[in-house]
PDB file of N, CA, C and O in Angstrom:
ATOM      1  N   UNK A   1     115.543 119.596  58.606  1.00  0.00           N
ATOM      2  CA  UNK A   1     116.443 118.584  59.082  1.00  0.00           C
ATOM      3  C   UNK A   1     115.632 116.888  58.324  1.00  0.00           C
ATOM      4  O   UNK A   1     114.803 116.423  59.106  1.00  0.00           O
ATOM      5  N   UNK A   2     115.735 116.399  57.557  1.00  0.00           N
ATOM      6  CA  UNK A   2     115.201 114.884  58.030  1.00  0.00           C
ATOM      7  C   UNK A   2     115.190 114.156  58.830  1.00  0.00           C
ATOM      8  O   UNK A   2     115.892 114.075  59.838  1.00  0.00           O
ATOM      9  N   UNK A   3     113.969 113.225  58.277  1.00  0.00           N
ATOM     10  CA  UNK A   3     113.208 112.686  59.401  1.00  0.00           C
ATOM     11  C   UNK A   3     113.787 111.017  59.493  1.00  0.00           C
ATOM     12  O   UNK A   3     113.136 110.032  59.146  1.00  0.00           O
ATOM     13  N   UNK A   4     114.968 111.018  59.972  1.00  0.00           N
ATOM     14  CA  UNK A   4     115.418 109.114  60.245  1.00  0.00           C
ATOM     15  C   UNK A   4     114.240 107.545  59.764  1.00  0.00           C
ATOM     16  O   UNK A   4     113.387 107.119  60.542  1.00  0.00           O
ATOM     17  N   UNK A   5     114.474 107.007  58.512  1.00  0.00           N
ATOM     18  CA  UNK A   5     113.623 106.010  58.139  1.00  0.00           C
ATOM     19  C   UNK A   5     113.560 104.778  59.918  1.00  0.00           C
ATOM     20  O   UNK A   5     114.452 104.398  60.676  1.00  0.00           O
ATOM     21  N   UNK A   6     112.500 104.622  59.903  1.00  0.00           N
ATOM     22  CA  UNK A   6     112.071 104.114  61.364  1.00  0.00           C
ATOM     23  C   UNK A   6     112.136 101.742  60.882  1.00  0.00           C
ATOM     24  O   UNK A   6     111.795 100.846  61.653  1.00  0.00           O
ATOM     25  N   UNK A   7     112.576 101.619  59.715  1.00  0.00           N
ATOM     26  CA  UNK A   7     113.019 100.163  59.395  1.00  0.00           C
ATOM     27  C   UNK A   7     113.500  99.821  60.469  1.00  0.00           C
ATOM     28  O   UNK A   7     113.009  99.045  61.289  1.00  0.00           O
ATOM     29  N   UNK A   8     114.890 100.613  60.541  1.00  0.00           N
ATOM     30  CA  UNK A   8     115.788  99.382  61.885  1.00  0.00           C
ATOM     31  C   UNK A   8     116.459 100.462  61.824  1.00  0.00           C
ATOM     32  O   UNK A   8     116.856 101.178  60.905  1.00  0.00           O
ATOM     33  N   UNK A   9     116.570 100.487  63.612  1.00  0.00           N
ATOM     34  CA  UNK A   9     116.882 101.158  65.037  1.00  0.00           C
ATOM     35  C   UNK A   9     118.742 101.081  64.080  1.00  0.00           C
ATOM     36  O   UNK A   9     119.162 100.559  63.047  1.00  0.00           O
ATOM     37  N   UNK A  10     119.339 101.941  65.209  1.00  0.00           N
ATOM     38  CA  UNK A  10     120.274 101.758  65.206  1.00  0.00           C
ATOM     39  C   UNK A  10     121.297 100.732  65.897  1.00  0.00           C
ATOM     40  O   UNK A  10     122.398 100.277  65.586  1.00  0.00           O
ATOM     41  N   UNK A  11     120.908 100.665  66.378  1.00  0.00           N
ATOM     42  CA  UNK A  11     122.372  99.383  66.762  1.00  0.00           C
ATOM     43  C   UNK A  11     121.761  98.055  65.940  1.00  0.00           C
ATOM     44  O   UNK A  11     121.921  96.861  66.192  1.00  0.00           O
ATOM     45  N   UNK A  12     121.104  98.613  65.009  1.00  0.00           N
ATOM     46  CA  UNK A  12     120.642  96.441  64.173  1.00  0.00           C
ATOM     47  C   UNK A  12     121.542  97.437  63.217  1.00  0.00           C
ATOM     48  O   UNK A  12     122.024  96.642  62.410  1.00  0.00           O
ATOM     49  N   UNK A  13     122.088  98.910  62.828  1.00  0.00           N
ATOM     50  CA  UNK A  13     122.777  99.567  61.788  1.00  0.00           C
ATOM     51  C   UNK A  13     123.878  98.959  61.945  1.00  0.00           C
ATOM     52  O   UNK A  13     124.368  98.053  61.270  1.00  0.00           O
ATOM     53  N   UNK A  14     124.267  99.488  62.870  1.00  0.00           N
ATOM     54  CA  UNK A  14     125.673  99.676  63.429  1.00  0.00           C
ATOM     55  C   UNK A  14     126.702  98.376  63.923  1.00  0.00           C
ATOM     56  O   UNK A  14     127.870  98.295  64.304  1.00  0.00           O
ATOM     57  N   UNK A  15     125.135  97.043  63.597  1.00  0.00           N
ATOM     58  CA  UNK A  15     125.455  96.315  63.863  1.00  0.00           C
ATOM     59  C   UNK A  15     126.163  95.438  62.592  1.00  0.00           C
ATOM     60  O   UNK A  15     127.069  94.613  62.481  1.00  0.00           O
ATOM     61  N   UNK A  16     124.935  96.306  61.464  1.00  0.00           N
ATOM     62  CA  UNK A  16     126.105  95.448  60.500  1.00  0.00           C
ATOM     63  C   UNK A  16     127.067  96.108  59.753  1.00  0.00           C
ATOM     64  O   UNK A  16     127.897  95.427  59.150  1.00  0.00           O
ATOM     65  N   UNK A  17     127.091  97.073  59.701  1.00  0.00           N
ATOM     66  CA  UNK A  17     128.359  97.967  59.342  1.00  0.00           C
ATOM     67  C   UNK A  17     129.501  96.890  59.732  1.00  0.00           C
ATOM     68  O   UNK A  17     130.179  96.281  58.904  1.00  0.00           O
ATOM     69  N   UNK A  18     129.614  96.735  61.402  1.00  0.00           N
ATOM     70  CA  UNK A  18     130.479  96.383  61.790  1.00  0.00           C
ATOM     71  C   UNK A  18     131.242  94.515  61.740  1.00  0.00           C
ATOM     72  O   UNK A  18     132.267  93.900  62.036  1.00  0.00           O
ATOM     73  N   UNK A  19     130.039  94.336  61.218  1.00  0.00           N
ATOM     74  CA  UNK A  19     129.482  92.140  60.888  1.00  0.00           C
ATOM     75  C   UNK A  19     130.899  92.711  59.145  1.00  0.00           C
ATOM     76  O   UNK A  19     131.964  92.502  58.564  1.00  0.00           O
ATOM     77  N   UNK A  20     129.786  93.398  59.216  1.00  0.00           N
ATOM     78  CA  UNK A  20     130.290  94.039  57.100  1.00  0.00           C
ATOM     79  C   UNK A  20     131.424  93.689  57.114  1.00  0.00           C
ATOM     80  O   UNK A  20     131.768  92.741  56.408  1.00  0.00           O
ATOM     81  N   UNK A  21     132.782  94.693  58.335  1.00  0.00           N
ATOM     82  CA  UNK A  21     133.679  95.360  58.683  1.00  0.00           C
ATOM     83  C   UNK A  21     134.421  94.379  58.702  1.00  0.00           C
ATOM     84  O   UNK A  21     135.277  94.089  57.867  1.00  0.00           O
ATOM     85  N   UNK A  22     134.055  93.658  59.919  1.00  0.00           N
ATOM     86  CA  UNK A  22     135.594  92.317  60.102  1.00  0.00           C
ATOM     87  C   UNK A  22     135.183  91.014  59.475  1.00  0.00           C
ATOM     88  O   UNK A  22     135.342  89.829  59.767  1.00  0.00           O
ATOM     89  N   UNK A  23     134.777  91.468  58.806  1.00  0.00           N
ATOM     90  CA  UNK A  23     134.637  90.093  57.652  1.00  0.00           C
ATOM     91  C   UNK A  23     135.547  89.177  56.458  1.00  0.00           C
ATOM     92  O   UNK A  23     135.567  88.077  55.906  1.00  0.00           O
ATOM     93  N   UNK A  24     136.736  91.362  56.539  1.00  0.00           N
ATOM     94  CA  UNK A  24     138.221  91.707  55.815  1.00  0.00           C
ATOM     95  C   UNK A  24     138.919  91.289  56.992  1.00  0.00           C
ATOM     96  O   UNK A  24     139.901  90.571  57.178  1.00  0.00           O
ATOM     97  N   UNK A  25     138.599  91.556  57.301  1.00  0.00           N
ATOM     98  CA  UNK A  25     139.890  92.441  58.746  1.00  0.00           C
ATOM     99  C   UNK A  25     139.236  90.936  59.745  1.00  0.00           C
ATOM    100  O   UNK A  25     138.232  90.231  59.654  1.00  0.00           O
ATOM    101  N   UNK A  26     141.177  91.001  61.239  1.00  0.00           N
ATOM    102  CA  UNK A  26     140.503  90.540  62.259  1.00  0.00           C
ATOM    103  C   UNK A  26     139.795  92.063  63.203  1.00  0.00           C
ATOM    104  O   UNK A  26     140.124  93.248  63.234  1.00  0.00           O
ATOM    105  N   UNK A  27     138.923  91.416  63.740  1.00  0.00           N
ATOM    106  CA  UNK A  27     138.460  92.017  65.641  1.00  0.00           C
ATOM    107  C   UNK A  27     139.359  92.984  65.824  1.00  0.00           C
ATOM    108  O   UNK A  27     139.071  94.149  65.551  1.00  0.00           O
ATOM    109  N   UNK A  28     141.093  92.486  66.521  1.00  0.00           N
ATOM    110  CA  UNK A  28     141.379  92.820  67.529  1.00  0.00           C
ATOM    111  C   UNK A  28     142.673  94.180  66.173  1.00  0.00           C
ATOM    112  O   UNK A  28     143.708  94.690  66.603  1.00  0.00           O
ATOM    113  N   UNK A  29     142.361  94.317  65.284  1.00  0.00           N
ATOM    114  CA  UNK A  29     143.320  95.491  64.230  1.00  0.00           C
ATOM    115  C   UNK A  29     142.971  96.864  65.330  1.00  0.00           C
ATOM    116  O   UNK A  29     142.245  97.034  66.309  1.00  0.00           O
ATOM    117  N   UNK A  30     143.936  97.686  64.539  1.00  0.00           N
ATOM    118  CA  UNK A  30     144.244  98.380  65.497  1.00  0.00           C
ATOM    119  C   UNK A  30     142.751  99.749  64.578  1.00  0.00           C
ATOM    120  O   UNK A  30     142.494 100.922  64.848  1.00  0.00           O
ATOM    121  N   UNK A  31     142.288  99.012  63.761  1.00  0.00           N
ATOM    122  CA  UNK A  31     141.342 100.255  62.483  1.00  0.00           C
ATOM    123  C   UNK A  31     140.594 101.052  63.640  1.00  0.00           C
ATOM    124  O   UNK A  31     139.959 100.707  64.637  1.00  0.00           O
ATOM    125  N   UNK A  32     141.048 102.599  62.916  1.00  0.00           N
ATOM    126  CA  UNK A  32     139.803 103.420  64.111  1.00  0.00           C
ATOM    127  C   UNK A  32     138.201 103.386  64.136  1.00  0.00           C
ATOM    128  O   UNK A  32     137.297 103.558  64.954  1.00  0.00           O
ATOM    129  N   UNK A  33     138.413 102.944  62.263  1.00  0.00           N
ATOM    130  CA  UNK A  33     136.986 103.203  62.153  1.00  0.00           C
ATOM    131  C   UNK A  33     136.333 102.361  63.017  1.00  0.00           C
ATOM    132  O   UNK A  33     135.873 102.801  64.070  1.00  0.00           O
ATOM    133  N   UNK A  34     136.206 100.874  62.619  1.00  0.00           N
ATOM    134  CA  UNK A  34     136.101  99.762  63.167  1.00  0.00           C
ATOM    135  C   UNK A  34     135.899 100.074  64.972  1.00  0.00           C
ATOM    136  O   UNK A  34     134.977  99.492  65.544  1.00  0.00           O
ATOM    137  N   UNK A  35     136.740 100.932  65.697  1.00  0.00           N
ATOM    138  CA  UNK A  35     136.479 101.182  66.429  1.00  0.00           C
ATOM    139  C   UNK A  35     135.603 102.308  66.799  1.00  0.00           C
ATOM    140  O   UNK A  35     134.378 102.420  66.846  1.00  0.00           O
ATOM    141  N   UNK A  36     136.166 102.770  66.943  1.00  0.00           N
ATOM    142  CA  UNK A  36     134.816 104.063  67.241  1.00  0.00           C
ATOM    143  C   UNK A  36     133.575 103.484  66.889  1.00  0.00           C
ATOM    144  O   UNK A  36     132.738 104.240  67.383  1.00  0.00           O
ATOM    145  N   UNK A  37     132.688 102.079  66.004  1.00  0.00           N
ATOM    146  CA  UNK A  37     131.636 101.395  64.914  1.00  0.00           C
ATOM    147  C   UNK A  37     131.278 101.111  67.043  1.00  0.00           C
ATOM    148  O   UNK A  37     130.458 101.587  67.828  1.00  0.00           O
ATOM    149  N   UNK A  38     132.422 100.111  67.166  1.00  0.00           N
ATOM    150  CA  UNK A  38     131.301  99.410  68.528  1.00  0.00           C
ATOM    151  C   UNK A  38     131.363  99.585  69.951  1.00  0.00           C
ATOM    152  O   UNK A  38     130.833  99.121  70.961  1.00  0.00           O
ATOM    153  N   UNK A  39     132.689 100.908  69.449  1.00  0.00           N
ATOM    154  CA  UNK A  39     132.373 102.458  70.427  1.00  0.00           C
ATOM    155  C   UNK A  39     130.850 102.908  70.185  1.00  0.00           C
ATOM    156  O   UNK A  39     130.194 102.984  71.224  1.00  0.00           O
ATOM    157  N   UNK A  40     130.381 103.125  69.357  1.00  0.00           N
ATOM    158  CA  UNK A  40     129.079 103.322  69.768  1.00  0.00           C
ATOM    159  C   UNK A  40     128.056 102.729  69.584  1.00  0.00           C
ATOM    160  O   UNK A  40     126.958 103.283  69.530  1.00  0.00           O
ATOM    161  N   UNK A  41     128.245 101.541  69.463  1.00  0.00           N
ATOM    162  CA  UNK A  41     126.538 100.216  69.387  1.00  0.00           C
ATOM    163  C   UNK A  41     127.008 100.731  70.453  1.00  0.00           C
ATOM    164  O   UNK A  41     126.443 101.683  70.993  1.00  0.00           O
ATOM    165  N   UNK A  42     128.633  99.932  71.150  1.00  0.00           N
ATOM    166  CA  UNK A  42     128.118 100.047  72.463  1.00  0.00           C
ATOM    167  C   UNK A  42     126.776 101.415  73.744  1.00  0.00           C
ATOM    168  O   UNK A  42     125.951 101.733  74.600  1.00  0.00           O
ATOM    169  N   UNK A  43     127.594 101.542  72.839  1.00  0.00           N
ATOM    170  CA  UNK A  43     126.737 103.331  73.992  1.00  0.00           C
ATOM    171  C   UNK A  43     125.581 103.151  74.092  1.00  0.00           C
ATOM    172  O   UNK A  43     124.924 103.164  75.133  1.00  0.00           O
ATOM    173  N   UNK A  44     125.049 102.879  72.527  1.00  0.00           N
ATOM    174  CA  UNK A  44     123.160 102.000  71.704  1.00  0.00           C
ATOM    175  C   UNK A  44     122.754 101.075  73.135  1.00  0.00           C
ATOM    176  O   UNK A  44     122.251 101.647  74.102  1.00  0.00           O
ATOM    177  N   UNK A  45     122.998  99.776  73.141  1.00  0.00           N
ATOM    178  CA  UNK A  45     123.578  99.130  73.494  1.00  0.00           C
ATOM    179  C   UNK A  45     123.324  99.740  74.970  1.00  0.00           C
ATOM    180  O   UNK A  45     122.116  99.531  75.089  1.00  0.00           O
ATOM    181  N   UNK A  46     123.715 100.333  76.094  1.00  0.00           N
ATOM    182  CA  UNK A  46     123.721 100.485  76.950  1.00  0.00           C
ATOM    183  C   UNK A  46     122.826 101.971  77.550  1.00  0.00           C
ATOM    184  O   UNK A  46     122.899 102.304  78.732  1.00  0.00           O
ATOM    185  N   UNK A  47     122.116 102.646  76.661  1.00  0.00           N
ATOM    186  CA  UNK A  47     121.018 103.284  76.313  1.00  0.00           C
ATOM    187  C   UNK A  47     119.438 102.268  76.346  1.00  0.00           C
ATOM    188  O   UNK A  47     118.404 101.604  76.428  1.00  0.00           O
ATOM    189  N   UNK A  48     119.747 102.466  76.303  1.00  0.00           N
ATOM    190  CA  UNK A  48     118.280 100.767  75.016  1.00  0.00           C
ATOM    191  C   UNK A  48     117.969  99.824  77.116  1.00  0.00           C
ATOM    192  O   UNK A  48     116.901  99.703  77.716  1.00  0.00           O
ATOM    193  N   UNK A  49     119.305  99.420  77.546  1.00  0.00           N
ATOM    194  CA  UNK A  49     119.561  98.114  78.419  1.00  0.00           C
ATOM    195  C   UNK A  49     119.127  99.135  79.680  1.00  0.00           C
ATOM    196  O   UNK A  49     118.716  98.496  80.649  1.00  0.00           O
ATOM    197  N   UNK A  50     119.133 100.680  79.875  1.00  0.00           N
ATOM    198  CA  UNK A  50     119.097 101.470  81.127  1.00  0.00           C
ATOM    199  C   UNK A  50     117.057 101.806  80.822  1.00  0.00           C
ATOM    200  O   UNK A  50     116.187 101.883  81.689  1.00  0.00           O
ATOM    201  N   UNK A  51     116.928 101.912  79.535  1.00  0.00           N
ATOM    202  CA  UNK A  51     115.624 102.319  79.608  1.00  0.00           C
ATOM    203  C   UNK A  51     114.251 101.828  79.978  1.00  0.00           C
ATOM    204  O   UNK A  51     113.247 102.136  80.620  1.00  0.00           O
ATOM    205  N   UNK A  52     114.869 100.711  79.064  1.00  0.00           N
ATOM    206  CA  UNK A  52     113.786  99.135  79.185  1.00  0.00           C
ATOM    207  C   UNK A  52     114.550  98.732  81.495  1.00  0.00           C
ATOM    208  O   UNK A  52     114.726  97.538  81.739  1.00  0.00           O
ATOM    209  N   UNK A  53     114.829  99.686  82.627  1.00  0.00           N
ATOM    210  CA  UNK A  53     115.590  99.339  83.182  1.00  0.00           C
ATOM    211  C   UNK A  53     114.883 100.483  83.642  1.00  0.00           C
ATOM    212  O   UNK A  53     113.892 100.577  84.368  1.00  0.00           O
ATOM    213  N   UNK A  54     115.578 101.324  83.083  1.00  0.00           N
ATOM    214  CA  UNK A  54     113.826 103.385  83.715  1.00  0.00           C
ATOM    215  C   UNK A  54     112.867 102.209  84.699  1.00  0.00           C
ATOM    216  O   UNK A  54     112.656 101.767  85.828  1.00  0.00           O
ATOM    217  N   UNK A  55     112.376 102.114  82.688  1.00  0.00           N
ATOM    218  CA  UNK A  55     111.149 101.315  82.685  1.00  0.00           C
ATOM    219  C   UNK A  55     109.827 100.189  83.363  1.00  0.00           C
ATOM    220  O   UNK A  55     108.599 100.144  83.285  1.00  0.00           O
ATOM    221  N   UNK A  56     111.021  99.295  84.100  1.00  0.00           N
ATOM    222  CA  UNK A  56     110.861  98.573  85.030  1.00  0.00           C
ATOM    223  C   UNK A  56     110.389  98.969  86.168  1.00  0.00           C
ATOM    224  O   UNK A  56     109.196  99.130  86.426  1.00  0.00           O
ATOM    225  N   UNK A  57     111.397  99.157  86.961  1.00  0.00           N
ATOM    226  CA  UNK A  57     111.426  99.434  87.895  1.00  0.00           C
ATOM    227  C   UNK A  57     110.003 101.403  88.184  1.00  0.00           C
ATOM    228  O   UNK A  57     109.671 102.082  89.156  1.00  0.00           O
ATOM    229  N   UNK A  58     109.792 101.424  87.107  1.00  0.00           N
ATOM    230  CA  UNK A  58     108.113 102.676  87.331  1.00  0.00           C
ATOM    231  C   UNK A  58     107.256 101.745  87.078  1.00  0.00           C
ATOM    232  O   UNK A  58     106.046 101.968  87.104  1.00  0.00           O
ATOM    233  N   UNK A  59     107.739 100.641  86.814  1.00  0.00           N
ATOM    234  CA  UNK A  59     106.612  99.823  86.882  1.00  0.00           C
ATOM    235  C   UNK A  59     105.614  99.019  88.036  1.00  0.00           C
ATOM    236  O   UNK A  59     104.522  98.681  88.494  1.00  0.00           O
ATOM    237  N   UNK A  60     107.259  99.069  88.029  1.00  0.00           N
ATOM    238  CA  UNK A  60     107.291  98.419  89.800  1.00  0.00           C
ATOM    239  C   UNK A  60     107.057  99.324  90.687  1.00  0.00           C
ATOM    240  O   UNK A  60     106.369  98.845  91.589  1.00  0.00           O
ATOM    241  N   UNK A  61     107.352 100.604  90.881  1.00  0.00           N
ATOM    242  CA  UNK A  61     106.388 100.869  91.949  1.00  0.00           C
ATOM    243  C   UNK A  61     104.468 101.510  91.692  1.00  0.00           C
ATOM    244  O   UNK A  61     103.754 102.026  92.553  1.00  0.00           O
ATOM    245  N   UNK A  62     104.101 101.202  90.155  1.00  0.00           N
ATOM    246  CA  UNK A  62     103.022 101.601  90.084  1.00  0.00           C
ATOM    247  C   UNK A  62     102.500 100.979  90.232  1.00  0.00           C
ATOM    248  O   UNK A  62     101.390 101.249  90.690  1.00  0.00           O
ATOM    249  N   UNK A  63     102.759 100.035  90.047  1.00  0.00           N
ATOM    250  CA  UNK A  63     102.164  98.464  91.175  1.00  0.00           C
ATOM    251  C   UNK A  63     101.251  98.677  92.041  1.00  0.00           C
ATOM    252  O   UNK A  63     100.060  98.702  92.353  1.00  0.00           O
ATOM    253  N   UNK A  64     102.743  98.876  92.392  1.00  0.00           N
ATOM    254  CA  UNK A  64     103.094  98.507  94.382  1.00  0.00           C
ATOM    255  C   UNK A  64     102.045  99.407  94.809  1.00  0.00           C
ATOM    256  O   UNK A  64     101.474  99.155  95.870  1.00  0.00           O
ATOM    257  N   UNK A  65     101.660 100.582  94.026  1.00  0.00           N
ATOM    258  CA  UNK A  65     100.812 102.232  95.317  1.00  0.00           C
ATOM    259  C   UNK A  65      99.491 101.407  94.468  1.00  0.00           C
ATOM    260  O   UNK A  65      98.833 101.249  95.496  1.00  0.00           O
ATOM    261  N   UNK A  66      98.779 100.889  93.592  1.00  0.00           N
ATOM    262  CA  UNK A  66      96.901  99.808  93.574  1.00  0.00           C
ATOM    263  C   UNK A  66      97.436  99.088  94.416  1.00  0.00           C
ATOM    264  O   UNK A  66      96.497  98.910  95.193  1.00  0.00           O
ATOM    265  N   UNK A  67      98.658  98.301  95.000  1.00  0.00           N
ATOM    266  CA  UNK A  67      98.004  97.132  95.906  1.00  0.00           C
ATOM    267  C   UNK A  67      97.246  97.597  97.448  1.00  0.00           C
ATOM    268  O   UNK A  67      96.737  96.739  98.169  1.00  0.00           O
TER     269      UNK A  67
END
């Protein structure tokens, strides 16, 4: 398996693909490819937010234990 380039994240790549596709068509179109890209973007964003929230909660518990 090949390694992914670390230059840009999945979220940034998906945003670029979506913005390039929506320039030609309207957002409300029933294009299955565009819809799946938006769904993938939302999934990546949910993962990122959940991870940051978990880190925040973990850090809070560590600081409470030290005090």
